[in-house]
C-alpha positions in Angstrom: 0.0 0.0 0.0 2.8 2.4 0.8 4.4 1.9 -2.6 1.1 2.7 -4.3 0.7 5.9 -2.2 4.3 7.0 -2.9 3.9 6.5 -6.7 0.5 8.2 -6.7 2.0 11.1 -4.8 4.9 11.3 -7.4 2.4 11.5 -10.3 0.2 14.1 -8.5 3.2 16.2 -7.5 4.3 16.1 -11.2 0.8 17.2 -12.2 1.1 20.5 -10.3 2.6 22.4 -13.2 3.6 25.7 -11.6 4.0 27.5 -15.0 0.4 26.8 -15.9 -0.8 27.9 -12.4 1.3 31.1 -12.7 -0.1 32.0 -16.1 -3.7 31.3 -14.9 -3.1 33.6 -11.9 -2.2 36.3 -14.4 -5.4 35.6 -16.4 -3.4 34.0 -19.2 -2.8 30.6 -20.7 0.9 30.1 -21.5 0.5 26.8 -23.2 -1.1 28.4 -26.3 2.1 30.1 -27.2 5.0 28.5 -25.2 5.9 25.7 -22.7 5.1 26.2 -19.1 8.6 25.6 -17.8 11.5 27.9 -17.0 12.5 28.8 -20.5 8.9 29.5 -21.6 8.3 31.5 -18.4 11.4 33.6 -19.2 10.3 34.3 -22.7 6.7 35.2 -21.7 7.1 36.8 -18.2 10.7 37.5 -17.4 13.5 36.3 -15.2 11.8 36.3 -11.8 8.9 34.0 -12.8 11.3 31.8 -14.7 13.6 31.3 -11.7 10.7 30.7 -9.4 8.9 28.2 -11.7 12.1 26.4 -12.4 12.9 26.1 -8.7 9.4 24.8 -7.8 9.5 22.3 -10.6 12.9 21.0 -9.5 11.7 20.8 -5.9 8.7 18.7 -6.8 11.1 16.2 -8.4 13.3 16.2 -5.3 10.3 15.7 -3.1 8.9 12.8 -5.2 12.3 11.1 -5.2 12.9 11.7 -1.5 9.5 10.2 -0.6 10.3 7.1 -2.7 13.8 6.7 -1.3 12.5 7.2 2.3 9.4 5.0 2.1 9.7 2.7 -1.0 13.4 2.6 -1.9 13.1 -0.1 -4.5 10.7 2.1 -6.4 12.6 5.4 -6.6 13.1 5.0 -10.3 9.3 4.6 -10.8 8.7 7.7 -8.7 11.1 9.6 -10.9 9.3 8.4 -14.0 5.9 9.3 -12.6 6.8 12.8 -11.5 8.1 13.4 -15.0 5.0 11.9 -16.6 2.8 13.9 -14.3 4.5 17.1 -15.4 4.3 16.2 -19.1 0.7 14.9 -18.8 -0.9 16.5 -15.7 -4.2 15.2 -14.6 -5.1 18.7 -13.3 -4.5 20.4 -16.7 -6.2 18.1 -19.2 -3.0 16.1 -19.6 -1.2 19.0 -21.4 1.9 20.1 -19.5 5.5 20.8 -19.8 8.6 19.0 -21.0 9.5 17.4 -17.7 13.1 18.5 -17.6 13.0 20.4 -14.3 11.3 17.6 -12.2 13.7 15.1 -13.9 16.6 17.2 -12.7 15.2 17.3 -9.2 14.6 13.6 -9.0 18.0 12.7 -10.4 19.6 15.0 -7.9 18.4 12.5 -5.3 18.5 9.2 -7.2 21.4 9.6 -9.6 23.6 12.6 -8.9 26.6 11.4 -11.0 24.5 10.9 -14.1 22.9 14.3 -13.4 26.4 16.0 -13.3 27.3 14.4 -16.6 24.1 15.6 -18.2 24.7 19.1 -17.0 28.2 19.1 -18.4 27.1 17.7 -21.7 24.3 20.4 -21.8 26.8 23.1 -21.3 28.6 21.9 -24.4 25.6 21.1 -26.6 23.5 24.2 -26.0 26.0 26.8 -27.1 27.1 24.7 -30.1 23.5 24.3 -31.2 22.7 28.0 -30.7 25.8 29.2 -32.6 25.6 26.7 -35.5 22.2 25.4 -36.7 19.5 26.9 -34.5 18.9 29.9 -36.8 18.5 27.6 -39.8 16.1 25.2 -38.2 14.5 27.6 -35.7 13.8 25.0 -33.0 13.9 25.7 -29.3 17.3 24.8 -27.7 15.9 23.0 -24.7 14.1 20.1 -26.4 16.9 19.8 -28.9 19.5 19.7 -26.2 17.5 17.1 -24.3 17.0 14.9 -27.3 20.8 14.8 -27.8 22.0 14.7 -24.2 19.6 12.2 -22.6 20.5 9.3 -24.9 24.2 9.9 -24.2 23.4 10.0 -20.5 21.7 6.6 -20.8 24.9 5.0 -21.9 26.8 6.9 -19.2 24.3 5.8 -16.6 25.1 2.2 -17.5 28.8 2.9 -17.1 28.2 4.6 -13.8 26.2 1.7 -12.5 22.7 3.0 -13.1 19.8 0.6 -13.1 17.9 -0.4 -16.2 14.8 1.3 -14.6 16.6 4.6 -14.3 17.7 4.2 -17.9 14.1 3.6 -18.9 13.0 6.8 -17.2 15.8 8.7 -19.0 14.8 7.2 -22.3 11.2 8.3 -21.6 12.5 11.9 -21.2 14.4 11.6 -24.5 11.2 10.5 -26.3 9.3 13.4 -24.8 12.0 15.8 -26.0 11.7 14.4 -29.5 8.0 14.9 -29.3 8.5 18.5 -28.2 11.0 19.1 -31.1 8.3 18.0 -33.5 5.6 20.1 -31.9 8.1 23.0 -31.7 8.5 22.9 -35.4 4.8 22.8 -36.0 3.9 25.6 -33.6 6.8 27.8 -34.7 7.7 28.7 -31.1 10.3 31.4 -30.7 13.8 29.8 -30.3 15.4 30.2 -26.9 
């Protein structure tokens, strides 16, 4: 029973998409023109809301992973997966949420800090390269592009660092979501970050 409650809590935590809540409090709907995560908040509302939303989304990932590690340690990977799925497909917002990157970062901080460090280092290389080379030609947002490149590399690194197949599955799920966002990004013509 405790495992079920922890996993349900992870999904419900993920479903609290702070960017959507913030835009609704402003009498707006951010999802019609941008993603409800940190980069979308920055483009639409400025630095303060972007930092706040990013921190809250990371913290919900930390909380979901912490609850799992504390009360259902063998299921921490599933809690990570569900907090990400909740953020991407939130029950409270008609299953239309964000990209899941911030809650993934928070969960990985608790569950797989070495893999997270590698992902951050790779991102610091991929993002500026993409922005300075092909972004203007293809016009896609840097965050989903970076995720689609960095996450699969991180899967291989996770195996090397002793990650579990379950953690790898969760990371692959994020890579798939990033590819989906890249496709949507191209269709919606969102402003490049």
